[in-house]
Each structure stands twice: as structure tokens, then as C-alpha cells.
VMD Tcl script that draws the C-alpha trace (Angstrom):
set ca {
  {24.49 17.42 -37.79}
  {23.23 17.51 -34.21}
  {21.79 14.16 -33.19}
  {19.42 13.31 -30.42}
  {19.91 10.58 -27.86}
  {18.17 7.77 -29.75}
  {17.35 6.03 -26.47}
  {14.61 8.59 -25.92}
  {12.85 7.20 -28.99}
  {12.43 3.89 -27.16}
  {10.30 5.52 -24.49}
  {6.56 5.11 -24.56}
  {4.80 8.20 -25.91}
  {4.42 9.93 -22.55}
  {4.79 9.51 -18.83}
  {1.92 7.57 -17.19}
  {0.63 10.50 -15.18}
  {0.73 12.76 -18.23}
  {-1.61 10.32 -19.98}
  {-3.94 10.38 -17.01}
  {-3.89 14.18 -16.86}
  {-4.82 14.43 -20.54}
  {-7.77 12.06 -20.15}
  {-9.00 13.85 -17.06}
  {-8.64 17.26 -18.70}
  {-10.65 16.07 -21.69}
  {-13.38 14.69 -19.44}
  {-13.56 17.88 -17.36}
  {-13.78 20.02 -20.47}
  {-16.69 17.94 -21.74}
  {-18.29 17.69 -18.29}
  {-17.55 20.96 -16.47}
  {-20.05 20.24 -13.69}
  {-18.92 16.68 -12.98}
  {-16.97 17.60 -9.83}
  {-14.11 15.20 -10.48}
  {-12.50 13.70 -7.36}
  {-8.87 12.71 -7.83}
  {-7.61 9.58 -6.09}
  {-4.96 8.91 -8.70}
  {-1.61 10.69 -8.56}
  {0.02 10.53 -5.14}
  {-0.25 14.23 -4.36}
  {-1.16 15.26 -0.83}
  {-4.06 17.67 -0.18}
  {-3.65 18.90 3.41}
  {-1.65 21.94 4.48}
  {1.91 21.79 5.75}
  {2.24 21.15 9.50}
  {2.15 24.30 11.63}
  {5.69 23.73 12.91}
  {6.98 23.60 9.32}
  {5.10 26.75 8.34}
  {6.48 28.60 11.36}
  {10.04 27.53 10.52}
  {9.51 28.38 6.85}
  {8.34 31.89 7.71}
  {11.27 32.38 10.06}
  {13.65 31.26 7.32}
  {12.09 33.73 4.88}
  {12.41 36.53 7.44}
  {16.11 35.73 7.82}
  {16.50 36.21 4.09}
  {15.09 39.74 4.46}
  {17.96 41.08 6.60}
  {21.58 41.48 5.55}
  {22.82 40.11 8.87}
  {20.96 36.78 8.47}
  {20.74 36.52 4.68}
  {21.93 33.26 3.10}
  {23.26 32.95 -0.43}
  {24.38 29.71 -1.96}
  {24.20 26.94 0.60}
  {26.10 23.65 0.61}
  {24.85 21.47 -2.23}
  {24.73 18.46 0.09}
  {22.41 20.31 2.48}
  {22.86 22.40 5.61}
  {24.44 20.63 8.55}
  {21.45 21.36 10.79}
  {19.14 19.26 8.58}
  {21.63 16.51 7.77}
  {22.32 16.05 11.48}
  {18.60 16.01 12.30}
  {18.03 13.31 9.69}
  {20.89 11.13 10.91}
  {19.88 11.36 14.57}
  {16.09 11.11 14.27}
  {15.50 8.88 11.26}
  {18.37 6.45 11.78}
  {20.43 6.58 14.96}
  {17.34 6.70 17.18}
  {16.18 3.48 15.49}
  {19.54 1.75 15.90}
  {20.63 2.24 12.27}
  {24.15 3.52 11.71}
  {24.01 6.65 9.52}
  {26.17 9.76 9.91}
  {25.22 13.30 8.93}
  {27.78 13.49 6.12}
  {26.21 10.42 4.51}
  {22.93 12.33 4.03}
  {22.41 14.33 0.82}
  {19.50 16.79 0.84}
  {17.70 17.19 -2.48}
  {14.50 18.48 -4.06}
  {12.82 15.09 -4.39}
  {13.23 11.32 -4.25}
  {11.96 11.06 -7.81}
  {14.94 13.13 -8.93}
  {17.43 11.16 -6.85}
  {16.07 7.76 -7.93}
  {16.32 8.91 -11.53}
  {19.76 10.49 -11.23}
  {21.52 7.79 -9.21}
  {21.78 5.48 -12.22}
  {24.25 7.92 -13.82}
  {26.98 6.56 -11.55}
  {26.85 3.09 -13.04}
  {28.02 1.49 -16.26}
  {25.75 1.52 -19.29}
  {26.01 -2.27 -19.52}
  {24.90 -2.79 -15.90}
  {22.17 -5.40 -15.62}
  {19.11 -3.79 -14.01}
  {16.39 -5.53 -12.00}
  {13.10 -3.76 -11.33}
  {9.91 -4.91 -9.65}
  {6.81 -5.32 -11.82}
  {4.60 -3.40 -11.17}
  {7.09 -0.57 -10.77}
  {7.32 3.17 -10.23}
  {7.93 4.31 -13.85}
  {10.94 6.52 -13.06}
  {13.11 3.49 -12.24}
  {12.54 2.09 -15.71}
  {12.37 5.21 -17.85}
  {15.65 6.70 -16.65}
  {17.48 3.48 -17.49}
  {15.86 3.49 -20.92}
  {17.11 7.06 -21.40}
  {20.61 5.96 -20.37}
  {20.69 3.17 -22.97}
  {20.50 0.12 -20.71}
  {17.52 -1.46 -22.46}
  {16.41 -2.75 -25.82}
  {13.17 -1.66 -27.47}
  {9.68 -1.84 -25.96}
  {7.89 -5.06 -26.87}
  {4.77 -6.69 -25.48}
  {4.58 -4.42 -22.47}
  {8.23 -4.55 -21.42}
  {11.67 -3.25 -22.36}
  {14.19 -5.81 -23.53}
  {17.33 -6.09 -21.44}
  {15.70 -5.42 -18.07}
  {15.11 -8.14 -15.50}
  {11.53 -7.83 -14.27}
  {10.83 -9.11 -10.76}
  {7.17 -10.09 -10.79}
  {5.11 -8.96 -7.81}
  {1.77 -10.71 -7.77}
  {-0.92 -11.83 -5.37}
  {0.80 -15.24 -5.25}
  {3.92 -13.76 -3.61}
  {1.99 -11.07 -1.71}
  {3.54 -8.47 -4.04}
  {7.03 -9.07 -2.65}
  {9.18 -10.30 -5.56}
  {11.50 -13.26 -5.39}
  {15.25 -12.91 -5.82}
  {16.46 -12.73 -9.45}
  {16.92 -16.05 -11.19}
  {19.83 -14.60 -13.17}
  {22.78 -12.38 -12.18}
  {21.98 -8.67 -11.92}
  {24.04 -5.64 -10.91}
  {21.57 -2.96 -9.80}
  {18.30 -3.71 -7.99}
  {15.43 -1.29 -7.37}
  {13.23 -1.98 -4.35}
  {10.43 0.13 -2.87}
  {8.74 -0.57 0.48}
  {6.09 0.33 1.48}
  {5.58 -0.25 -2.20}
  {4.36 2.15 -4.81}
  {1.98 1.12 -6.37}
  {0.88 -2.05 -4.52}
  {1.13 -0.82 -0.91}
  {2.93 -4.06 0.01}
  {5.44 -4.16 2.86}
  {8.46 -6.36 3.46}
  {9.59 -8.22 6.58}
  {13.10 -8.02 8.00}
  {13.74 -11.63 7.00}
  {12.65 -10.93 3.44}
  {14.76 -7.78 3.25}
  {17.75 -9.66 4.65}
  {17.53 -12.05 1.69}
  {18.01 -9.10 -0.68}
  {20.94 -7.72 1.29}
  {22.57 -11.16 1.38}
  {22.01 -11.54 -2.37}
  {23.62 -8.17 -3.09}
  {26.63 -9.01 -0.94}
  {27.08 -12.46 -2.48}
  {26.69 -11.21 -6.07}
  {28.53 -7.86 -5.86}
  {25.23 -6.11 -6.64}
  {23.80 -2.85 -5.32}
  {20.29 -2.06 -4.04}
  {18.54 1.26 -4.59}
  {15.98 1.28 -1.77}
  {13.07 3.72 -2.08}
  {11.54 4.32 1.36}
  {9.47 7.38 0.46}
  {6.42 6.05 2.34}
  {8.13 4.99 5.55}
  {6.10 7.47 7.65}
  {3.00 5.32 7.08}
  {4.41 2.23 8.77}
  {2.55 1.50 12.00}
  {3.51 -2.17 12.41}
  {6.67 -2.13 14.51}
  {7.81 -5.46 13.05}
  {8.21 -3.91 9.59}
  {11.68 -2.43 8.90}
  {11.69 1.32 8.31}
  {15.17 1.36 6.82}
  {17.26 -1.14 4.92}
  {20.10 -0.18 7.27}
  {18.35 -2.12 10.02}
  {19.72 -5.18 8.19}
  {23.30 -6.23 8.92}
  {25.60 -5.64 5.97}
  {23.25 -3.24 4.17}
  {25.57 -0.24 4.45}
  {27.92 -1.87 1.96}
  {25.27 -2.73 -0.64}
  {22.39 -0.26 -0.37}
  {21.48 3.38 -1.02}
  {18.27 4.65 0.57}
  {15.91 7.38 -0.63}
  {13.41 9.25 1.55}
  {11.12 12.22 1.01}
  {9.25 14.87 2.98}
  {6.55 14.98 0.29}
  {4.30 12.25 1.65}
  {5.71 12.51 5.18}
  {4.90 16.17 5.83}
  {3.12 17.39 2.71}
  {6.14 18.87 0.89}
  {4.96 17.95 -2.62}
  {4.73 21.65 -3.48}
  {7.70 22.67 -1.33}
  {10.23 20.08 -2.54}
  {12.63 18.49 -0.10}
  {13.98 14.97 0.24}
  {17.23 13.18 0.95}
  {19.36 10.23 -0.06}
  {21.68 8.24 2.19}
  {24.91 6.93 0.68}
  {26.99 5.17 3.36}
  {30.76 5.51 3.31}
  {31.09 1.71 2.98}
  {28.81 1.54 -0.07}
  {30.77 0.10 -3.00}
  {30.70 -0.61 -6.71}
  {33.43 -1.81 -9.06}
  {35.38 -0.37 -11.99}
  {36.01 -2.07 -15.34}
  {38.97 -3.99 -13.89}
  {36.92 -5.23 -10.94}
  {38.54 -2.92 -8.42}
  {36.33 -1.73 -5.57}
  {35.27 1.91 -5.72}
  {33.42 3.87 -3.03}
  {30.07 5.25 -4.21}
  {29.86 8.06 -1.64}
  {32.48 10.35 -3.22}
  {31.07 9.66 -6.69}
  {27.58 10.73 -5.66}
  {29.02 13.72 -3.85}
  {30.79 14.73 -7.08}
  {27.68 14.29 -9.18}
  {25.46 16.04 -6.63}
  {27.72 19.07 -6.26}
  {28.23 19.37 -10.02}
  {24.61 19.12 -11.13}
  {22.61 20.37 -8.14}
  {22.63 23.75 -6.43}
  {20.88 22.77 -3.22}
  {17.45 23.16 -1.62}
  {16.56 26.66 -0.46}
  {17.44 27.65 3.11}
  {13.84 28.37 4.24}
  {12.64 24.99 2.94}
  {15.44 23.17 4.77}
  {14.48 24.99 7.97}
  {10.89 23.82 7.39}
  {12.12 20.24 6.95}
  {14.20 20.50 10.13}
  {10.99 21.37 12.03}
  {9.66 17.90 11.20}
  {12.02 16.59 13.90}
  {10.81 18.81 16.74}
  {8.43 17.24 19.24}
  {5.60 19.31 17.79}
  {6.63 18.40 14.26}
  {6.71 14.67 15.01}
  {3.21 14.84 16.49}
  {1.92 16.81 13.51}
  {3.43 14.39 10.99}
  {1.85 11.47 12.84}
  {-1.53 13.22 12.79}
  {-1.16 13.98 9.10}
  {-0.19 10.45 8.09}
  {-2.85 8.99 10.41}
  {-5.40 11.07 8.54}
  {-4.45 9.57 5.19}
  {-4.25 6.08 6.69}
  {-7.81 6.56 7.95}
  {-8.81 7.36 4.37}
  {-7.00 4.22 3.23}
  {-8.85 2.09 5.78}
  {-12.17 3.41 4.51}
  {-11.20 2.67 0.91}
  {-10.20 -0.86 1.86}
  {-13.47 -1.43 3.68}
  {-15.73 -0.08 0.95}
  {-13.92 -1.61 -2.03}
  {-13.71 -5.00 -0.29}
  {-17.46 -4.82 0.36}
  {-17.99 -4.53 -3.39}
  {-16.29 -7.92 -3.77}
  {-12.88 -6.85 -5.06}
  {-9.60 -8.37 -3.93}
  {-7.04 -5.79 -2.87}
  {-3.70 -5.15 -1.21}
  {-2.16 -2.18 0.57}
  {-3.91 0.46 2.63}
  {-2.24 -0.78 5.80}
  {1.13 0.84 6.52}
  {0.68 2.49 3.13}
  {-1.47 5.21 1.54}
  {-2.09 3.15 -1.62}
  {-4.71 0.48 -2.29}
  {-4.06 -1.96 -5.12}
  {-7.34 -3.33 -6.49}
  {-7.78 -6.34 -8.77}
  {-10.44 -5.26 -11.28}
  {-10.96 -8.39 -13.33}
  {-10.84 -6.32 -16.50}
  {-8.47 -4.14 -18.54}
  {-6.89 -1.46 -16.33}
  {-7.54 1.47 -18.67}
  {-11.11 0.31 -19.31}
  {-11.75 0.27 -15.57}
  {-10.08 3.67 -15.21}
  {-12.37 5.05 -17.92}
  {-15.43 3.46 -16.33}
  {-14.76 5.14 -12.98}
  {-13.94 8.45 -14.65}
  {-16.99 8.49 -16.92}
  {-19.56 6.99 -14.57}
  {-18.31 8.17 -11.17}
  {-16.15 11.20 -12.01}
  {-13.39 9.62 -9.93}
  {-9.74 9.46 -11.01}
  {-7.66 6.40 -10.13}
  {-4.44 5.07 -11.69}
  {-4.52 2.16 -14.17}
  {-2.27 -0.60 -12.94}
  {-0.99 -1.46 -16.40}
  {0.84 1.88 -16.39}
  {3.14 0.39 -13.75}
  {4.05 -2.70 -15.75}
  {2.74 -5.93 -17.24}
  {1.91 -7.37 -13.81}
  {-0.29 -4.34 -13.18}
  {-2.70 -5.27 -15.96}
  {-6.11 -5.94 -14.43}
  {-5.49 -3.64 -11.45}
  {-6.00 -0.03 -10.46}
  {-4.26 1.97 -7.75}
  {-6.38 4.13 -5.49}
  {-4.64 6.86 -3.52}
  {-5.73 7.92 -0.03}
  {-4.46 11.45 -0.58}
  {-7.57 13.60 -0.40}
  {-9.97 14.87 2.23}
  {-11.97 12.27 4.13}
  {-15.16 13.88 2.86}
  {-14.02 13.60 -0.75}
  {-12.98 10.00 -0.24}
  {-16.41 9.18 1.17}
  {-18.10 10.89 -1.76}
  {-15.85 9.13 -4.26}
  {-16.61 5.74 -2.73}
  {-20.34 6.44 -2.83}
  {-20.04 7.26 -6.52}
  {-17.91 4.18 -7.21}
  {-20.43 1.97 -5.41}
  {-23.24 3.41 -7.52}
  {-21.27 3.08 -10.76}
  {-20.22 -0.50 -10.13}
  {-23.58 -1.47 -8.69}
}
mol new
graphics top color blue
foreach p $ca { graphics top sphere $p radius 0.5 }
foreach p [lrange $ca 0 end-1] q [lrange $ca 1 end] { graphics top cylinder $p $q radius 0.2 }
display resetview
């Protein structure tokens, strides 16, 4: 008798954004002329930068000639992109990362979800609350939690992120092994200082723990005092793995390219307590289960690091930050407390009512899609997340509708 993995039965009925999509689809079917504006899921709306398109086309043309055709590439990524990442994203900022510590992939969501496979099933996991659902759900699938009860899974350590702590959680009050952190944060838009991040690195070193650091939104940081990488903190190479993505940086949500940094010093421990290097373990997993990102797409990602590409990425992220500033201004004027929208494309709004009720209100009365905060965890109840990923004109229109609906 073939049996399923019973851990999947613990999962809530569907993924948060699947629930949203179903509600929106139902509304659009019943109201075909509503002109729904989507400020929910974090999907970009502007075209790829010109430098990336040019490089992508060139890469495709190379595939059309026998002399320049590429078959299977290295699963870890082509050297030209790994080197560009190491030099431009890390070494230029004073962070020690080498090209062979960079693993190119098709998305940070995938890497964040897959990384947990390296660690023991009985590892104690700490996650922020609110939290990006993938961190939680993949550990549920792996069997590291008990059943869902009262808005949380048993067995996880939830690190509460609230207005009282400016959405930067405190260190765990009990021993944990694996810690998920995300800054700039999804969904709250909160950022972390170097001193605050140093506390997490020190904790991991003192407690033989490991940090999985999601920096997918680093391109939106404009405040130079905010760390862009956890490797800016002394000692982090031993206790942290960092994830980054070209999706929100350069609009690659439909193109798929990201990377993960696993330093050579990064360590975990076997059942006898002996130190084991994580780098070769991830390399083994990556090369076994992943066939690499296509050559043309990696050439497009490489173009991000040209002078033209850097300017275009700044213009692109500035555009969305301008949207975020407008959202902050208009929602604040309606009397709502909020966070994010500075150094982040997300605005976290305290609604004063049930998250899904507020979501439905905005959908039904304003034809605007947001994300209910309760979908990110118990601490998200009473909030919604508004995304700045849309055209400025659509954001203006959406805010006009929201003002009318709430007025």
C-alpha cells in the first residue's frame, strides 16, 4: 500500500496566495467590469531593463549557432555570473564572498524552501511572526512541526514582530537550531540595524545555531546605515546563509533567476556533535536536484552588473519606492498606522478589524486587491499588506478608490 507523507495533511488547505487568487477570480467573474487593481502578491509590473533584454537576446542568438550553442551548464551557475555576484554584491561593499560560494538558482522561494532539507528532522526552528509562508510550510512538510492549532503549528518557535518592537523580533527565549530572518522584511517592510543584526549573529555563534537570511528586497535599501548583507557582520560567514533574487531587483519574476550564498566556513553538526561544513552538502543537493538556470537568462542577470544595468535597476526600484511613498502618504492621511514603504516595496497597515474582512471590503467596495495580514501568521491579524508593485497611475487610482470606500 503506497502511503502519502502524512505531514502534508497538517498543512492548511491551500497556500495564502492561492486563496487570494480564488477570491479575486470569483469577484472578477461576478463583476467583469470592475477593473480590479492588484496590490497584493509581490509581482512586478514593469518590463525588464533594456540591458537585460539586450543580453537575453544575445544569449538566445548564441543558442542558434552550433559554434556558440550551450547545452547543460554547471548546476551551480556559470562562472561569469557567480563572479559578477561576488564582486558587485559583496566584495565592493566590503563583505567577503567568493564566486564559488554563490549558487545560481531559479528563485529565492525555491532555495528558502529547499535549504531545510540539509538539516535534521528534529531541528528546532524559529520563524518570525508574521512570516513569509514558505519558511513555515516547508518545515511542516518535512515533519518538524505538530498539528495546526489556534493559528500556529506546534513545535515551531514563533518570534513575534509587532509595533511594540518595530517589527524586529527579539532573540529566542529558548534554544533553537535554525533561524529564519528576512530584511527588508516581507510582509512588514521593516528593516534591521547593524547592531540588531549583530545580536542575531552573536546568538547563532554562542548557541551553535544557523541563520537563513532572506535578503530578496535588498535593492530597495536607500538608507546607507542599513546593512545590505548579513556578511557585513563579523562572524556571520560561519553561521549564516544568504538568499537574494533578481525578481524584485530587476523584474525577473517571469524570467526566474536568483542565488544563494553558502560560505565555506558555514557549519552545522552531525548526530555526534562533530562539525560539518554546509557548503559541500548544499553543493551535493543542488547538483543532484537542480539542472541549472538557462544560459540566456544568466547572461541577462549578468547585465544587471554593467554600469547601464545598475542605473536601470536603480531607476526601476526608485519607481516602485515612489509608489510606496504615495501609498504611505495616502493611507496615513486616512488615519491608519503603518510600517514599511521606506527601503521596502511593502506597506504594512493596521486595519483595526479582521484581516480577511478588510481584504473583502477593499475588494468588494474598491476593486483593489491587497494581502490579509493573518495569512502571514497570528501577529498579522488586524493588518493588511499593500504592495507597491504596479504602475504609478494604477496606484493612484487604487488609492482614490480606497479613500472613497473607507470614507
